[in-house]
N, C-alpha and C positions, 0 to 999 in steps of 0.2 A: 583666305588672305592672311598673311603673317602680320600680326599687329605690331610686332617689334620693328619690322621693316618700315611699316607705315609711319610709326613714330619717329624713327631715325630720319626718314625722308623729310617729315614735317619739321623736325628740329633743324635740319640743314637749311630749310627755308627761313625759319624764325631767326636763326642766328645772323642772317644777312641784314635784318632790320634792327638789331640791338647792339649795344656796346658789348665788348667781351665780358666786362665785369657783371653787367646786368644779366647776360645770358647764363654765365656760370653760377650766379647767385640764385636765380629763381628757377632754373630748369634742371639743375643737377638733382639726381635722385628721382626724377619723374619717369613714368612709364604708362603705356596704355594697358589698363587692366582687362577691359572687355569692350565689346560693341554690342549695343542693344538696338536693333533695327537701325535708325539713322542717328543714333546718339553714341558718342565716344565717351567712355569712362576713363579719366586719367588719374592715375595714382600719384599722390604726393606724400612726402615724408612727414609733414606736420601741418597744423591748422594755420599757422602764420603764413606759410608758403601758399596754402590753399586759398586763403582769403585774398592774397596779393595777386595771384594768377587770375582769379575770378574778376577782380576789379580793374586790374591794370592791363592784362594781356589776353583777355578772353577773345577779342576780335582778331588779334594777330594769330592766335592759335587756331581759331575756327577757319580763318582764311587759308592758312597753311594746309590744313587737313582737306578743305574743300578743293584746293588746287589739285590735290592728288585724287580725291574721291568726291565729286560734286554731289553725291547722294547724302553726304553727311550734313545734317542741319543743326546739330546741337552738341555742345561739349559740357560734360559734368566732371567735377573734381571730387575725389574721394581719398581720404587719408588711408594709406596702405600700411598694414601692420607688418612687423618683422615675422618672417617665416618661423613657424612653430619649431622647426628643427634647429634653429639657431638660438632659441631662447634658453636661458640658463635659470633653473629654478633656485629658490633659496636653499633647498636641500642640497642641490648640486654644489652651490658655492661653499656651504659648510664642509662638505666632504672634501673639496679641493683644499680648503684651508687646513683641514686635519692632516692631509697627506703631506703638504708642504706650504707653510705659511707665506713663502716668497712667491709662489705661483699665483698669478691673477687670472680671473676668467676673461675671456675675450669672445667676441661674436663677429660674424660676417653678415653685413647688411648691404644689399645691392652691390655685392662684390667687394666692399670696402672693409678692411680689417680694422676693428675698433681700437686696437692697440697701436698699430703702426700708421694707420690712416692711408695705407697703400691699397690701390684698386687692383684686383687680380686680373682684370682684362688687359692691363698694360704689361705685355710680355715682349721679349725679343723675337719670339716666333712670328709675331705679326707686325714687326717693325722692319720696314724696308730701308736698306742702307744704300746710299748713292754718294756721288761726289759732293753733294751739298751738305752731308752730315757725317761722312766717314771719319773725320778727325774726332768729332765729339763722341761718336759711337766707339771708336777704338780706345779713347781715354776711359770711357765707362767700363769697358771690358777689362782694362788693366787695373782699374780701381778695385774691382770685385775681389781680386786675389792679393791686393796690396793695400788694404784698408789703412788709411791715415798716414801712409809713408810715401807713396809715389806722387800722386797728384792731389795735394791737399792745401788749400781748398780747390775744388774743381768748379769752375764758373762757365756755364754754357749760356749763350744768348742767341736770339734770333726773333724774327717777326711772329706775328700772331698765327696760330694754326699750323706751325711747321714741325711740330712733334717734340717740343722740349719737355713737356709734361710726360709724354709717353716714354721718352728716353730715360728721364731721371727716376720715374716710378718703376720702369722695367728693371733698372739697375737696383733699386731698393728691393724688388721682389726676388731677384736672383741672390742678392746678399742674404736675404732672409732664409732662403733655401740652403745656401752653401755654409752660412754661419748662423745656425739656429739660436745660438746663445747671445748673439749681438742684439742690442736694443736699438731699434730703428724708429725714427719719428719723421714722418713727412707732414709738412704744413705749409700752407700758403703764407706769404708775408703779411697779407691782409688779416688772416686769422691770427697770426702770431701777434700782431699789433692789437687786435681786439681782445685777445686773451690777456695781454699786458694791461690794457686799460681796465678791464674787469678786475684783475688782481689788485690793481692800485685802489680801485673804488671799494673793494671788499676787505682790503687789508690783508690779502693772502699772497703778497709778492714773494715771500720766502718759499711758498709751495710752488709758485711759478718758476723760480730759479732752480728749485730742486728737480723739477721735471726736465728742464732743458739743459742744465749744466751737470747734474749728477747722475741722471738716469738715461742718458743717450750715448750710444756708441757710434751711430751714424745719423747725422742730422741733414735732412733734405728740405731746403727752403725754395718754394716756387714763387715766381714773379716778385723778386726782391725789389724791383723798381717802386713798388707801392709803399715802401717805407721812406721814400724820398720826401723830405719836408717834415717828417714826423720825429721831432727831436728826441723825445723820451724813448721811442721805439728804437731809434738808431743807437742811443746810448746803451740800452739793454741788450740789443743785438750784438754790439761791439764787445761787451763784456762776456756774453755767452760764447761768442766766436772765440775769444781769447782763452776762456776756460776749457773749451773743447780742444782747441788747437794744441794747447800746452800738454794735453793728455793723449796726444796723437789720435783723437777721435776724428773720423772722416766727416767732412763737411761738403755737401753738394748743393750748388745754388743755380737757379735759372733766372733769366731776365729777358726783357724784350730788347735790351740794348747793352753795350759794353759798359763797364763801371765808369769809364771816363765820360760817358754821355749821359749819366744819370745826374741831372741837375739837383742842386740843394742837398747833395750827399756829402756828409762830413769827410774831409780829406783823409783822416786817419782810417776811417772805415773803407773808403775807396782803395786806399793802399793795401789793406788786408785782403780785399776781394781780388786785387790784381796780383797778390803774392804767390798764387799757386799756378794752376793750369787754366788758361782762358781759351775757350774754343767757341766757334760760331756755327750756327745752322743757317744756311742761306736758302734761297728759293730752289726748289727741285727742278732739274731740267726735264725736258719732254720724256726722255727715256725712263727717268725715274718715276714720273707721274703715271706712265703706262704700267710700270712694274707694280706700283701701289694699287692701281685698279685691278690688275690681274690677280694680285694677292687677295684682295677683298673678294673677287668673284670666287676664287678657290675656297676661301673660308666659308662662303655662303653656299658652296656647291652649286653654282650657277654657271651655265654656259652662255657667254655673251659674245656676239660677233666682234671681231677685231676692229672693225671700222667705227663701232660705237665707242669702244674703249679709247681709241685714238681721237675721236671727236671730243669726248669729255676732257681728255688730257690736254688737247690743244686749246680748249675753251676756258678752262679754269687753271690759272697759272700762279696766283698769289698765295693760295692757302690750301693746305692738305685737308683740313677739316671741311672746307667748302667743297673740295674735290670729291671727298667721300660722301658728302651730303647730296651732291648732284647724282652720283652713282646710285645711292639709295632711292632717290626720287624716281629715277628712270625705272629701276627694278620694281619698286612698289606700284608705280602706275601700270607697268606692264602686267604684273600679277593680278592687280585689281580689275583692270579692264579687259584682260585676256587679249591684248593686242600684240601682234608679232613684234619682236625686237628688231627694228630697223633704224638706220641713221636718221631718216625723216621723222620717226616717232620720237627719238631722242631729242632732235632739234625742237620739236613742238613742245615737249615736256619741259625743256630747260630754258626756253627763250626768255622767260621773265627773270629767271635766276642769273643768267648770263648778262642780260642788259641792265639789271637793276643798279649796278655800281656806276657804270659809265653814264647812265641817265641822270644820276644825281650829283655827279662831280662837276664843280664849276672852277674856273680859273682862280677865283678868289680863295677857294679852299686849298688849292695847290700852293699858291703863294703863301698863304697863312701857315701851312704845314712846314714849308721850308723855313719861314721866319721862326717858328717855334723851335725847330730842331737846332738852328744855329744861334738861337737866343738873340735875334735882332728884331727891330721893328719893321712892320710891313712898309711903313712910309719911307724908311731908309732904303729899302729895295727899289722903290719907285723914284726916289730923288736921284740927282746927278752925281752923287758921291762915288769916288773911285777908290776909296779905301779898300784894302784887301779883305778886311773882315766883312765888308758889304758886297764887294764885287764878286767874290767867290759864290756866296749863297745866291746871288742874282743869276749867275750863270747856271747854277743847278736848277733854279726855278724855270729859266728859259728851256733847259733841256727837258724837264718834266712836262711842261706845258705842251711841248711838241710831241714827246713820246706818248704820253698818256691821253691827251685830248686831241691830238692831231690838228692843233690850231696852226694857221698859216704864220710864217715868219713875221710879216708886217703886223698882224694882229697881236702877236706876242710882244712885239716892240711897243705897241700902243698901251698894252696892259702894264708894261713895266716902264712907265715914264716917257713914252714917246720916242723910244730909241729906234735907230735905223734898222731895217731888216737884215742888213749885212752883219750888223753886230750880233744879232740873234743867231744867224747862221754860223758865225765864228764860234759862239758859245756852245751851240749844240754839237758841232764837230769836235770841239776841244774836249768837252765832257764825255762824249762817246768814246774818244780814244783813251782818255784817262781811265775810264771804267774798265776797259780791256786790260789795262796794265796794273790796276790798283785794286786789290781785294778790299782794302779798308773803305775805299770810295764806293765800291759796289755795295758794300754792307750799309753804308750811310744812306745811299739812294734807295736801297730796298726797305730800309727802316722808314724813310719818309713816305714811301708808297704805301706801307702798311698803315701809317697814321692817316693817309688820305682816304684809303678805302675802308678803314675801320673806325670811322669818326663817331 
C-alpha cells in the first residue's frame, strides 16, 4: 500500500472537518513515515506541531485513517529530520562564503525552497486550465516575461480550494527558472503579519524592511484578506508595496475575495490593490473537474474507469482540493482492500465525504453568511424593511436557501419574516436570471457558498 496515497486521502477527509487556517497551520509538512503492524507513524516538522496534533487532533486523524483502513488502531507522531542530502555543513558554508560572500546557502525541505518559500510541487504541468481560471492563468504567463511592467500588481481572487496558491506558486517557480538572478519571496499574509509583530517586539524592524523592500524582485503574497483589520500590518504592507512598485518590482497577490469586498481594509491600500490587473478564479465546470481528475490519474499512473471519474466530478463541485481528496480516498481504499474499482465501490467509499456538508448546513447558517457578506444584520433581513441595501441581500438569501438546501418556498418565507411564498418564488427566479447575465453576481454568490461550506 502506498503510504503517501493513504495520507493524502486521509488529509482530504480531515480538511472537511477543519477551517482552512487550522488545516494549513497544523497539517502542512506532515507525512506518513511508516506503518508498524496496526500503528501509523506520522512525521511532523517540529515538537510544537507534534504536541498540538497529539492533544487536539488525534481522534480526527485516527478516524480519517480508519475510514480508509479499519485495521489501523493507533497513531504515533515523530519529528522528521531534514534529509541528510539537503543539509549544509559549517565547512560547506565557509567554502561558499570564500567563493562569493554574496551567495547564501539554501536548502530544500519537503519540496519547499528555504530562500523563496516556493514549493516545487506547484508547477504548470499539473495545473489544469479551464474557462473558470483561463484569464488568471493567461495573466500569469504574460507576467513571467514582463516582470514589473505589464500587470503590476496582479491580484487574483477566488474561493477556497480553487487553485490560487497553485497558480501563484507555479508562476514563482517558472520565474525562478527563467530569471535565476531575480530574488523571489513567497509569503502568506498571516506570516508577513507575524514576522512584523516579531520584528517590532525584538527591535529588528529595519531588518524586516530590508528583507521585503530592498532584497526582493518578485513579491508573492498569499491570502491577503488576513491583513484586514490589522492596522500596523496594513501600514507596513502599504509602504512595502509602494517601495517595490516604484522600482518596477513585480507584485503578485491572492485573496479569497476582490479588494472591494475586503472589509476594514484601508482605502489607500484597496486603491493600490485595484490599480493593476484583477482576475478571478470561479468554480470549475463539470468538464474541467473531469479533466483535473484525469490529469491526477495520469500523474499517479492509474487506470480508473470513466464512470468513476464522472461520478466524483459530479459529486464534488465546490472545491478542487476536496475533489482531489475524494479521488485519493477512492484510490487508497481500492489499493488497500484490493477491491475492484467500480462506481458502487466509489459511492460507498465517498458517501460520508459527500454528505457531510449538506448534513451540517442549516438555514440559519445560510442567512448568517449572507448577512456577513453584505454587512447587514440578520434581524434586518427578517424584518419588513424594503430598503434596497436590505432587500437585495434578502433575495440572495432566498435564492441560496432554495438552491443549496432545497427548502420549499413557503418554508423559506417563514424563515425570512413570514413572507408569502410568491415573494420567494419571484426572488429565486430573479436571482437565477441575474446570475446568468452577471459575472460579478455569480462571483459574490460563489464566495458566500464557500463561506457557508467552509465555516
